[in-house]
C-alpha positions in Angstrom: 103.3 148.1 141.2 105.3 147.4 138.3 107.6 150.2 137.2 106.2 152.2 134.3 109.3 153.7 131.9 107.6 154.4 129.3 109.1 151.1 127.0 107.1 148.5 128.7 103.3 148.6 127.7 101.0 148.7 130.9 97.2 149.2 130.1 96.4 152.1 131.1 99.5 154.1 131.2 99.9 154.1 127.6 98.6 156.4 125.1 95.8 154.2 123.6 97.6 154.5 119.8 100.5 152.5 121.2 98.6 150.1 122.7 96.3 149.2 119.6 99.8 149.2 117.9 100.9 146.0 120.3 97.4 144.5 120.8 97.2 144.2 117.2 100.7 141.8 117.1 98.4 139.6 119.4 95.4 140.3 117.1 97.6 139.0 114.1 99.0 136.1 116.4 95.9 135.0 117.6 94.2 134.0 114.2 97.2 130.9 114.8 96.8 130.1 118.1 93.2 128.3 118.0 93.5 125.1 120.0 97.7 125.3 120.3 100.3 125.0 123.0 101.7 128.4 123.3 104.8 130.5 124.2 104.5 133.6 124.8 108.4 134.9 125.2 109.0 138.2 126.9 105.3 138.5 127.7 105.6 141.7 130.1 102.7 142.5 131.8 101.2 139.6 130.4 98.3 141.9 128.5 99.2 139.3 124.9 99.1 136.1 127.0 96.0 136.6 127.9 94.9 137.8 124.7 96.0 134.6 123.4 94.8 132.3 126.0 91.1 133.0 124.8 91.4 130.7 122.4 94.5 128.5 122.7 94.7 125.0 124.5 97.3 126.5 126.6 99.7 129.8 127.5 102.9 130.2 129.1 104.0 133.7 129.4 107.6 133.7 129.8 109.5 137.2 131.3 112.9 137.9 132.9 111.4 140.6 135.1 109.9 139.7 138.5 107.3 142.5 138.9 105.8 142.8 135.1 105.3 138.8 136.2 103.7 139.8 139.5 101.5 142.0 138.0 100.3 139.2 134.9 99.8 137.0 137.7 97.3 139.4 139.7 95.8 140.9 136.6 95.1 137.9 134.2 93.9 134.5 135.8 92.7 132.0 133.3 92.9 128.1 133.9 94.8 127.9 130.5 97.4 130.6 131.0 100.5 130.4 133.5 103.2 132.8 133.6 106.5 132.0 134.2 110.1 133.8 135.2 112.8 132.6 132.6 115.6 133.9 130.5 114.0 134.1 126.8 117.7 132.7 125.9 117.6 129.3 128.4 113.6 128.1 128.5 112.8 125.7 131.6 111.0 123.5 129.0 112.2 120.5 126.7 112.6 120.6 122.9 109.1 120.9 120.5 107.0 122.2 123.9 105.2 124.8 121.3 102.8 124.6 118.5 103.2 128.5 118.2 105.8 131.0 119.7 105.6 134.9 119.7 108.3 137.3 120.7 106.9 140.8 119.9 109.7 143.4 120.8 112.0 141.4 122.5 115.0 140.5 120.1 116.3 143.9 120.0 116.5 144.2 124.0 118.8 141.1 124.3 122.5 141.2 123.9 122.4 137.5 123.0 119.6 137.4 120.4 121.3 134.7 118.2 120.9 132.5 121.3 117.4 133.5 121.5 116.6 132.2 117.9 118.5 129.4 118.2 116.1 128.4 121.4 112.8 129.9 120.1 113.7 126.7 117.4 114.7 124.6 119.8 111.0 124.6 121.5 109.4 124.7 118.6 107.8 121.7 117.3 108.6 120.3 113.9 104.9 121.8 112.6 104.7 125.0 114.6 105.2 128.7 114.2 107.3 131.4 115.7 106.1 134.7 115.2 108.2 137.8 115.6 108.8 141.3 115.6 111.1 144.5 115.8 111.2 148.1 115.1 112.3 149.4 111.9 115.7 150.6 112.6 115.5 153.5 109.8 112.3 154.6 110.5 112.5 154.4 114.4 116.4 156.3 114.3 114.2 159.3 112.3 111.1 159.4 114.7 113.1 159.7 117.7 114.9 162.2 116.3 116.5 164.5 119.0 116.0 162.2 121.8 118.3 159.7 120.6 118.8 155.7 120.8 116.6 153.8 122.6 118.2 153.3 126.2 116.4 149.6 126.3 117.3 148.5 122.9 120.6 146.8 122.1 120.7 145.8 118.8 118.1 147.3 116.0 117.9 145.5 112.7 116.9 146.9 109.2 114.8 144.8 106.9 117.7 143.4 105.1 119.5 142.4 108.2 116.5 141.2 110.1 115.4 138.6 107.1 118.7 137.3 107.0 119.4 136.3 110.5 115.9 134.9 110.5 116.6 132.8 107.4 120.1 131.5 109.2 117.7 129.9 111.6 115.1 129.1 110.3 114.0 127.5 106.8 111.0 129.0 106.2 110.2 132.6 106.7 107.3 135.4 105.6 108.2 138.5 106.7 105.1 141.5 107.0 105.4 145.0 107.8 103.2 146.4 110.0 101.9 150.4 110.4 99.4 152.8 111.3 97.6 153.3 108.4 94.9 155.9 107.9 91.2 154.1 106.8 87.5 154.6 106.9 85.6 152.1 108.1 81.8 151.5 107.9 80.8 149.1 110.4 76.8 147.9 110.3 74.4 148.8 113.6 73.9 145.4 113.8 77.7 143.3 112.9 77.4 139.6 110.9 80.4 138.7 112.3 82.5 139.1 109.0 84.0 141.7 107.5 85.4 142.7 103.5 88.6 144.7 103.4 90.0 146.8 100.5 93.5 147.6 100.3 94.6 149.9 97.9 98.0 151.8 97.4 101.7 151.0 96.1 104.3 148.6 96.9 105.0 147.9 100.1 108.0 150.3 101.4 110.1 148.0 103.7 112.7 150.6 104.7 109.5 152.9 105.5 107.5 150.5 107.7 107.1 150.7 111.5 108.0 147.1 112.2 109.0 144.2 110.7 106.8 140.8 111.8 108.1 137.5 110.8 106.5 134.3 110.7 109.0 131.0 111.0 109.0 127.6 110.4 110.8 124.4 110.2 108.3 123.7 106.9 107.1 125.2 103.9 103.9 127.7 105.0 100.9 128.6 102.9 101.1 132.3 102.4 98.9 134.9 104.2 96.8 137.5 103.2 97.1 141.0 104.3 95.8 141.5 107.8 94.1 145.1 109.3 93.4 145.1 113.2 90.4 147.6 113.7 90.5 148.2 117.3 87.5 149.2 119.5 88.2 152.6 119.9 88.7 153.3 115.8 87.1 156.7 115.9 90.6 157.6 114.9 89.6 161.5 114.4 88.1 161.3 117.9 90.9 159.9 119.5 93.3 162.7 118.0 90.8 165.3 119.2 90.9 163.8 122.5 94.6 163.7 121.9 94.5 167.2 121.0 92.9 168.4 124.0 95.4 166.3 126.2 98.3 168.0 124.6 96.9 171.0 125.1 96.5 170.7 129.2 100.3 169.5 129.1 100.9 172.5 127.2 99.6 175.0 129.5 100.6 172.9 132.2 104.0 173.1 130.8 103.8 176.6 130.4 102.9 177.3 133.9 106.1 174.9 134.8 108.4 176.7 132.3 107.4 180.0 133.6 108.1 178.9 137.5 111.1 177.8 136.0 112.3 181.1 134.0 111.3 182.9 137.6 113.4 181.0 139.7 116.3 181.1 137.0 115.7 184.8 137.3 116.7 184.7 141.1 119.3 182.5 140.3 120.9 184.7 138.2 120.6 187.8 140.8 121.9 185.6 143.4 124.9 184.8 140.9 125.5 188.1 140.3 125.4 189.4 143.9 128.0 186.2 144.2 130.3 187.7 141.7 130.7 191.2 143.1 131.2 190.1 146.4 133.8 187.3 145.2 135.3 190.6 142.8 135.0 192.5 145.8 136.6 190.0 147.9 139.5 188.8 145.2 140.4 192.8 145.3 140.8 193.0 148.7 142.8 190.0 148.7 144.9 191.2 146.5 145.3 194.8 148.3 146.2 192.0 151.6 148.4 190.4 149.1 151.1 193.7 148.3 150.4 194.3 152.0 151.6 191.2 152.8 154.7 191.6 150.2 155.5 195.4 151.3 155.6 193.9 155.0 157.5 191.1 153.9 160.2 193.3 152.4 160.1 195.8 155.5 160.9 192.9 157.8 163.9 191.4 155.5 165.3 195.3 155.7 164.8 195.2 159.7 165.9 191.4 160.0 168.9 192.8 158.4 169.9 195.5 160.5 168.9 193.5 163.8 171.5 190.8 162.2 174.0 193.1 161.4 174.3 195.2 165.0 173.9 191.7 166.7 177.0 190.8 164.5 178.7 194.2 165.8 177.4 193.5 169.3 179.3 189.5 169.4 182.4 191.6 167.8 182.7 193.9 170.9 181.8 191.3 173.4 184.4 189.4 171.8 187.1 192.3 172.1 186.0 192.7 175.8 186.3 189.2 176.5 190.1 189.0 175.0 190.7 192.4 177.2 189.6 191.0 180.3 191.5 187.9 179.3 194.8 190.4 178.9 194.1 191.9 181.9 193.4 188.8 184.2 196.8 187.4 182.9 198.4 190.7 184.1 197.3 190.9 187.2 198.4 187.1 187.6 201.4 187.8 186.6 201.6 191.2 189.2 200.4 189.3 192.0 202.8 186.5 191.3 205.9 188.6 191.2 204.3 190.5 194.5 204.4 187.2 196.5 207.5 186.6 195.3 208.4 189.7 196.6 206.8 189.2 199.7 208.4 185.8 200.3 212.0 187.2 200.0 214.2 187.1 202.6 215.5 190.9 202.3 212.2 191.7 202.9 211.3 189.6 205.8 214.4 190.9 207.4 214.0 194.6 207.1 210.2 193.9 208.1 211.9 192.4 211.7 214.2 195.5 212.0 211.5 198.0 211.1 213.4 199.1 207.9 212.4 199.1 203.7 208.7 200.0 202.4 205.3 199.2 204.0 204.1 196.4 201.0 201.0 195.7 201.7 200.6 191.8 202.2 197.6 191.6 199.0 
């Protein structure tokens, strides 16, 4: 299933008014598609290419998104319609391959949109027409408000820039403004197959338009009248009532979700407060422990200094005792040497033989 991002139009997933907004452009183009070779560049899910295929000789829908094309091939199977995966800026078709080329809501998505326009000109037959649309940057920025720029759009146009860029590639362009308008329809129960339209109002306001649509060609075009698309679900008030009901249901569900989020938020706040108290208590304990550690370190320094002084004193005492012992040993050695000399004297030996003189121990 193709992913619904909110940007790509998938029938059944988008609001009916939004769907009609896109279908109206294809209805506008279908008047020029009869019996022609048609290219739908950036065909997306294929609903528009299928609309053009009802009257065209052949239609080729081209898109770079494989999932959208898979959806299109599954949903729209017509003998005059086929879908291809390719870049709209590098089409696998020879020059002048198509009598009608449409590219609705594509150009603002392309970083290489100038190359895209040159490619559209290349594949367009000499007598062909290229229909391109894009949202009005001024209106679009205002309507999006706080939600900010559309992340899917690379470059958006105002009316003057749109006309200027198209004129730099195509010698003839006819510009149109597309708007959602309020109207009142009188439809016969048994339609006769024709319609009469009366359009009242002031001059068209390009800056306030929702979308810009242009028909571009190599040759001069005949002027076109105002085109109004009346969708099958055209009871606007009823559609708005349904939309309001859906919004009310969504609002109630959102309120319930908000209440649950508030409860979760309150629980998280309580948990955070408890954790903050625990952290503050831990900080106090750590601060007290830190002070105690500092005190112990000072005590340790004092004790260590005392031990070091005592050790130095003992070392000095040992040194003095060692010096005394060495001196005493020297004296003993000297006395022993003298005694040995005395024993070995001939007078002592002679006296010992005759029993005269003191008795001196031999050691």
